N, C-alpha and C positions, 0 to 999 in steps of 0.2 A: 603524589596522587592529587588530581585536580578535581576536587569536589568542594562544595561550599554549603554552609547552612548559616543563616544570619539570625541571631537572637533578636527578640523584639526591640530591646533598648538600643542595641547596636544599629539595627536597621533604621530605627527612628532618628538616631543621630546622623547617620549617613544621608538619609533622605532629606533631612533638614538642611544639611550643608549643600547637597547638590541642587536643592530647590533654588537656593540663592544663586548658585552658579548657572542654573538653568535659565534664570531670568536674563542673565547677560548673554547666554548662548543663543537665546531666541533672536536677538538683534543680529547675530552673526550668521545663523543658518536659516532664518525664517523664510528667506526667499528660495532656499534650496531644499528645505526639509519637506518630506512627504506630508501632504495634508490629509487628515482623516476625512474621508468622504462622508457626506451627509446622505446616506442611502435611505430611500423611502421604503417604509413598510406598508404593504397593501393589506388593509384589514377587510376581510370579506364577510365574516359572520359575527365578529365580536365588536362590541361598542368601544369607542375610543374613551380612555380614562385619563384622569389627571396624572401627568408624569410625576407629580410630587407625592402620590399615594405610596406609603411605605409597603414594601413587599413583606409577606409573611415569611418568617424564617422557620423552616422545618428542621427540627433537631436531628442531628446526625444519629444514625443507627449505631448501636454499640456492638452488634454482631452482624456477620454476613453469612447468609445461607447459600448452599449450593443449589442450583436449579433442581427441582424435583420433577414435576410433570410437564413444565413448559420450557421453552427456550425464548425468554422474554427480552434478553439483552444480547447485543451483538457478540460479545465474548462469552456468552453463557451466563455470566454473573458480573458484578461490578469489578471483580478481580481479573477479568479476561482469561480465566483459567481454561475455558472450553472443556470443562469436566462436568459430567452428569452423574448423579447418584443412582440413576436408573440401572437396574441390574437384571432385568428379565432376559435380556440377550447376553449370553456369556460365551466364553471360548468353547464350552462343551456343546451348546445347542445352536451355534451360529450357522451351522451347515443347513439349517432349516429356514434361514433368513432369505425371503423371496419378495419380489415386487408386489405391492398391493394396489398402488395406483401410479400412473405416469401422466403428467399434464403437459401439453404443448402450449406455450405462451404466445407463439406467433410473433415474437419480438426478439431483436438482438442477435439474429443468426448470421447477419451479413459480416463480411470480412473485417470491417473496421472495429467491430465490437468484441469485447471480452466479457465472459460470464464469470464474475468473481464474488458474487453476493452471497452472504450468509442469510438463510431464511430466518425469520422471527416467527415464533408461534405463541399466541396469547389468546386465551379463552376459546381454544379450538380453531382459531383462524391463523393461517399462515400468510405472512406478508413477505413478498419477494420482489426484487427489482432487477431489471435486465440491463445489459450494457447500453441499451438505448435510453435508459433512465425511465422506462415505463414501470409503473408500480402495480402489483397485483395483490388482491386478497383472495385466498383460496380456502375452501373448507379443508382443514388439515386431516380429516378422516377420509374424505372422498376425492379430493383434488379438483372439485368443481369450482368455477369462478364465482366469487361473490360481487366483486367490483374490480375495475381497472382504471388507472389514471395515466394519461399520456401528456407530458409537459411539452410546451412549444420551445424547442431548443434549435438555435440556428444551425443548420446542417453544414454551413460553410465555416464553422469554427476552425481556425488554423493555429490555435495555441494549445493543442492537446499533445502532451509529451509522449504518452505511452499507450495509445489506443483508447477508444471510447469505453468507459467502464464506470461502475459504481460498486461499492462493496457492501451496500445494504442500507437499511432504514432503522429507525428507533421508534419505539412505541411507549407512550405514557400520557397520562392526563386525558385519555380519550382521543388521542391524536396519533397519527403516523407522520414521522418527520423524515425528510430526505434532503440530502445535499445534492444539488444538480451539477452537472458538468460545467454549465455556464455560470457557476459561482453564485447560485441562488440557494436559499434554504427555504423549504416549504413545509406546511403542516396541513394534513388532510384529516377529515373526520374519519375516525377509526371504523365506524359502522358503514358509512356510505361512500367514502373516497372523495367527498366534496372538498374542494380547496377552501381552507379557512384563512390562511394568511401566507404571504411569501415575503421574504426579505432578501435584498441583494447584498450578499456577503462582500463581493468585490467585483471588479470589471474583468470579464474574460478577455477583452481586447488587450488588456495590460499583461496578460499571461497567467492570470489567476484562474484556477479551476477547483472544484471540490470532488474528490473521488472516494473519500473515506465515509464510512457510516457514521452518522452523528450519535451522540450519547445523550440520553435523557436521564437527569438525576435531580431530585429535589426541586422540581419546578423550573429547571433550566435545561436548555438544549445547547450542547457544546459541539463545536466543529472547528477544524483547522482548514488551511488552504494548501493546495498543491501548486506546482509551477516553478520549482526552484531552478529549472533550466532556462527560465525566461527573465531572470533578474528581478524577481519579486522581493518584497520584504515580508517574510513569513509571520504568521500570527495565529493565535487561538482565541476564539470568541465564545462568550456565553450569552444566550438569548432567553428572554422571558418566554416560557412555553405557551402562555395565553395569547400574547399579542405579537410575538416575534421581534420585539425591540431588543437592541443590544444592551446588555447589562454591564459587561466589562470586556476589555480587550487586552491581551498580552502579546507584545511583539517578541518573536523569537530572535530577532536581531536588535540588540539594544542600540539606542542613539548615543551620541557623544556625552550627554549629561546623565545617562543611565548607569546603574550598577553594571560593571563589566563592559561598558562602552569602550574602555581602553584596550580591549582585545581586537579592535579594528584600527586602521590608520587614522592619525589625526590630521594628515595633510590632504585628505580627499574625502569624498562622500560615498566610499565603497559600501558603507553600511546601509545606505538607502536602497541598494540593489543586491543585498547580501545573501538572498536565498532563505534557507531555513524553513522549507515547507514542512507540513505535518501530514503524512500519508496515512496515519493510523488513528483508530478510535481510542480515546483515553481510557485508562482504568481508574477506579475510585477506591480509596480506603475510607469508608464511612466513619470509622472511629476517629481517625486523624483529621478527616475533613479535607483531604488532599486529592487532587487528580494528577495523573501521571501520563506522560506521552513522550514519544521520541521525535526529534526534529531531523530534517533532512539536510541535504548538501548545501554548501556555500555556493555563491555565484560571484564571478564566473566559475562554472563548475570545475573545470580542469586546469585553470590558470590562477596561481596564487601570487603572481608577481605584483599585483596592484592592491593586495589586501593583507599586508603583513600583520602577523599576530595569530592567536589561537582561533579567532573568529567565532566567539560565542554568540548565541547558544546553538549554533549549527552543530549537527552530528552529536547531539546530546540527549540524555534522558533528563527531563525537566519535571519538577514537582511544583504545583501551584495550590494556593488556597482555593477550594472549589467555590466558595461563596463570593469572594471578591476579586479573584485572579491575582492576588499578591504572590510574588516570587517566594519560594521556600528553599529549594536547593537545585543543583544541577550536577550531572556528571558527563563530561565530554569523552566520547569513545575514540574520536579521531580529531586531533588538533590540526587546524589549517589543512583541511581535506583538499587534495588535488586529484583524487582517484574515483570520485563518485561513490565512496563507501559509506553512504548515509544510512542510518538505521531506519528502515521502513517497517520493520516488524513490530506489531503491537506489544507494549510492555505487559508482563504477566506478574500478578501479585500472588504471594503464597505465605503461609505461616508454617514455621518449621522449628523443631527443637535442635539446637546445636550447642554442644558443650554444656548440656544440662539446662539451657535457657531457651525459652520460646523467642524466636526472632521474627520480625516482620520483614519478609524477603521480597525482592523484586528481581525478575529476570528479563533481560532484553537481548534478543538474538541479532547480532550485527551482520552487515554485509562483509565484515572482516573475517567471518568464520568462527568467531568466539561468541559465547554467551556471557554477558556481564551480569554477575550476581551482586546485588547491592542491598544494603539496609534501607528500606524505604522511609524510615523516619528521618534520616539525614543525608542519604546518598553515599555513605561510606561503603567500601567493598565488604561484602559478606563473605565471599571467598576472595583470597588475595588478588590484587591487581598491581603490577609493578610498572613504573615509568622507566623505559629503557631508551638509550640513545639509538637513533635510526640514521640511515644514510642522508646526507645533506646535499642540497643544490641551491646555491645562492640565488639564481635567477627565479626560482619558485618560492623563495622566502620560506623554506620548509621549517617545520617545528623541530626543535632539537631532540625531543623525546616523544614517544607515543605510549599509551597504556597497553600492557601485555597481561591479560588475565592468566592467573595460575590455573593449570588444568589442560584440557584437550581442545584443540580446534576441531570443528566438525566437518571441515573441508580442507584440502591442501592449500597452503599459503606460500608455496615456492615452486619454481619450475626446476627440475633436476635434469642432468644430462640424460638419464634414463627416459624421462618424459619426452625430451627432444627426439630421442631415437624411436620410441614407441608411438608417440602421438603426433609429432610434428613432421617427422620424416627427413630424409637427407636434403630435400629441396629447401628446407627452412634454414635461413642463414642470418636471421635477425638476432638482436640482443635479447637476453632474458633477465628476469629479476624475481624478486619475491615481494611480499607485502611491505609497503612503505618505501619501495624503491622509487625515487623521483625520476622524472623524464623531462626532456626539453625538445630539441630539434631532431633527435635520432629516435626512431620508433623502438619501443621497449615492450616486450610481451610479459605480462604479469598474471599472477593469481593472488587472491580472487579478483573478479572484475565487477563492473557495475551491476551485474545480475546477482551478485552475492557469491558465497555466503548465503545468508538468509535474506530474502526479499520480503515483499508484503505478505505472503501467505502466513496466516497466524500460527503461532506455536501454542502448546497446551501444557498444563501441569496436572499430574495425577497424585493426590495426597496419599493414595494407597501404596503406590510404588515409590513415591518421592522422586519421580523422574520428570524432567523437562523434555518435551518432545518437539523437535525442530526439523524443518525441511531445509536442505541446503543445496546449493548449486556449485559445481566444480567445472569451470570453463576457462579458456584462454582468451585474454583480451590484450590487444595492442594499443598503446598510447603514443601519440605524437603531437607535439605542440604546434599550434597554428598561430599566426600573428593575431594578437588580441584586437578585436574590432571594438569600436565605440558602442556603448550600450544604446540600444534603440528599443523603446517601449513596445512590448508585444513580440519581439524577435528572440530567437534562440540566442543564449548568452553563455557559451561554453568555453571558448578560448583555446580549445585543442580538439583533436580528432581521436576518437577511439572506435574500435570495432573488433569483432571476433576474428580469429585467425582462420583463414580459409581451409576447410577440410579437417580442422582440428576437432576432436570429439568434445561433446558436452555431456556431463554426467550429473546425477543428482544423488542426494543422500537423505535417508530417513534415520534420525538419530535420537536415542534416549540418553539423557545426561543426568547423572546424579547431582542434585542441587547442593548437596553438602560438600562435594569435592570438585565439581566441575569436570568430572571424568566420564568418558563414554561408557555407558552400561551395555548398549548394543547398537548396531548400525547396519542398515541395509543400503546397498549401492545400486543405482540404476544407470542405464545408458542413455538417459534423457533428463531434462530438467525435472526436479521435484517442485511442483508449482501448483499447490492447491490449498493447503491448510490442514490442521489436525483437529480431530475430536477424540477425546478419551473418556471412558466410562468406568463405573464401579463394577461392570461386568468383566473387568480385566482386559479391556479392548482398546485398541488405537485404530482409528479409521483415517485413511488418507486417499486422495484421488491421484490418478495417473494420467499423463497426457494421452494415452491410447484409449481412454474412456473407462478404465476399470476403477471401481471403488474397491479398495483393498483394506482388509482388517488384519491386524497383528495382535499377538499376545502382548499385552502391555508390559509384562515383566520380562519376558524372554526374547521378544522380537520375532518369534515364529509366525509365519503367515498362516492364518486359520480360515480365510474366506476371501472371495473376490466375486465381482459381478461386472460384466462388460456392458457399458451403455453406448449410445450411438454418437456421442460427442465427447470431446476432452473433458475430463473431470478436474477442472481447474478452479474450483471453489470449495470452501470448507463444508463439511457435512455437519448435521445437527441431529439431536435425538429429542423425543418428547413422548408423552403418554396421553392417550385418550381412552376412556372406558376400560382401564386396566390393561391396555395393550401398549407396548413400547414400539415406537416407530424410529427409523433412521431415514433422513431425507438429505438430498443434495441437488443443487442446480447444476446440470451438466450442459454447458453451452460453448465450450471451447475457449481459446484464448489467442489473441493476435500475436502476443510476444512469445508464447510457448510454441506457436506453430501447430496447434492441435486442431482437430476437426471441429467445426462450429455446429451448434445446434440451438434448441430453444426449450428444453424440457426439464421439469422437476421430476426426479425419481424418488419414490418413497417405498420403504421396505418394512415388513414385520415378519415375525415368526409364522410360518405357514401361509404367507401371502399367496393368493391364488389368482393373480392377474393373468388372463389369457394372453398368450404370446401375441405381441403386436398391437394390443389394445391401448389406445391413447385417448385421453380426454382433451377435447378442444377447449382450452381456457383462454383463448386469444382475446386481445383488447377490442376486437370488432364487436364483441357482445355488449359493450358499454359505451356510453357517450364519452368522448375524449375532448381534451382541451385543444388538441392539434389534429383535426380530422384529416388534414392533407399532409401531415408530417411524415417522417420516416426517412429511410435511407435515400440519399440523393445520387447514388451511384448510377442510376439509370437515366438521369435527366440529360437531355441533349443540350450541349452548349459548346462554344469554341474551345473551351479549356477542358474538354472531357477527359483527356489523358491524365492531366494533373489532378483532376477531381477524383478519378478512379484510383490513381496512385495514392493520394492522401487517404482515401477511404480504406484501402486494402493493404498498402505496403509501407506507409509512413512509420507506423509503430515499430516495425522491425528494422527498416532500412534508413529511417531518418529523413529529415528535410533535405530535398535534392540529393537523396541517396547516401548521405553521410550522417554519422552519429546516431544510428539506430541502436536499439537495445538488444537485438539478437541476430540481425542479418548483417552480411558483409557490406563494406563500403562500395557502393555501385560506381562511384567516381573512379575507382581503381580496379574495377572488375573486368576480367577478360570476356566474360559472358555478356556484359552490358554493351559491348560494341557491335553485337550481332543481333539484329531483330529476330531472326529465326531462333537463335539460342535463348533469347529472353522469352519468346512465346513458348518454347518447349519447356523451360524451367517453370514458368507460371502455370502451365497446363498440367504438368506431371509432378512438379516438386522434386526436391532432392536435398540431402544433407540437413535434414531437420525442417526444411521449408515444406509446408503442405501443398497439395495439389488444389488448384482453384477451378478445375474444369467443371465441378458440380455447382459452383457458386457464381461464376462469371461466364458470360456468353463469349463466343469466339470473337465477336466484334469488340467487346470490352477488353479482352486480353490483348487484342491487337492495338487498341488505343493506348493501353499502358505501355506496351512495348515501344510504340512510336515515341512516347514521352521519354522513356528511359534512354533510348538510343540517340535521339536527336537533341535532348536537353541535358540530361544528367551525365551521360558518358563523356562528352567532350570536356566537361569541367575538370576532369582529372587527367586529361591527355595533354 
């Protein structure tokens, strides 16, 4: 079992030794090692203070309370449980749950955007951000806009892996904090929306982005960086909440002189471009003083030939000291990943009695299709995890063993002969495999794929049922090795080609897992991706969103469906609950998703028992009501220029189909598509959609569709011929 915890004295001894070694290493690698950029913090409203002034240390809380009337933290509480003690709405009366207000934000409804944000509710105000990174403050009782903020983000960003999105904001110390897609962290005045400070976290031109919601805790704002597909070096940073200055930084890929640096080759600098992004918002144990997060894939993503070793701390759960960023422990879920099976799901903390003892638990749902249950004090398995031998391939430098959790997988992990017959059909003649089957120059179709298992949509834990609720994806993915290209800053750095199998079905699962046994308590299966997130409440309810626009409620104990409501766009964001004036509300941002292929929109829907919103009544809460930082910003898809076809493609198609038609996250490889050779066929498919692809006839003009078709047929298609 590959987990570690270092005692204070052992750590002091090791650090002392490697400090001496590090001095020598500087002379060896200083000319090649990544330099920490001196990013400028822009102070707008706060005075500059002496950097030597000591920070006040706020004592850790000894207990942690569940959210009562507010939803003040991205994960509901510092444990990321997404559980509320509100119980006014129950399985018995939920039939009377109806809309009470619907607000149109007028933002983020274009094809390139995805609505994935969790609303935050503090002091009766809801804070929500769209895929365009516009931030809104709404009256949580009426839905009316209080203020709106529009950042100035370059619309020609070409280092966005998976669609334009953000997963929310943080609120604390009188400020609203947001990570922007172009790798900035900003703080706004909570009451007015005025910019107070901004800090450049990294350079987006180098492949760095920020898509996760930041975390506010004890006077600090924590954020990680995305962009593992671009050969970044992942990191998590803590910033002073008053001024936005960096307090500490932890690299998720250690250097040669760091602890666990020997899990990377010693004969090259693969660690400098090793990946390890952080897609999720950390959890906090205030009693221990630790933050917890999961790290993403290695880079190059699908080619391990040049990065021999386990490649820590990629594909791991990591615990750090929240105050100073010191390493505490890690657990790696996939050693030497070559399948893009990085854990993007937020970690969830919980306390549970097992074998007569109270244990501090942690659950993380992986793309592998397993939930990894650990003791959060030291990273040891709370429910057994076994290291087992796996298939080997010398060219890929595969790991000898992989962790296999004891219990149930929540999605299939192998392709059977029956699957080939029922799902792939007689025309399929390729090779098949199962989890951890390596690949090289012959295409191999596997389960799970880069979509999961569990992807970014957050899981939840209910202390009443003692169940962990997770959304999963069951789909077929084909892998084939490409010749590894040289790393180029800001370019995709994958090393292989992957893509869904044409006409193969995609399914989703909604699963309740007993945290004491890692066994499935109940499961629902869908004929589409399960791609939203989970809310659970003391009213014995579980809420999840569906691609077709339904918000669905299940009995948390039995899994029986007890309620649903159909909205006008894909429900691809987590829902929340809060209370105002004694009434419990349920709210969700329904805006669709580029990767899920769902209908796009721009609305926040809010429900309560006996809600009496007239049919079709929508509040205009759009940004045009307020002064904005970027009055001429917005989607660039309608701008006329010589490269209009590629501009439109990047805005509407790149997230699913990938750069130049390959290595997308849900769409087939257009370089090898029979449809892509015919302009008429491409126009028909864009217009009407099919096989999980949505229709664009309502969002693109006929001229825009034709421009995309021209680009696909004349530029993309010949690449694979």
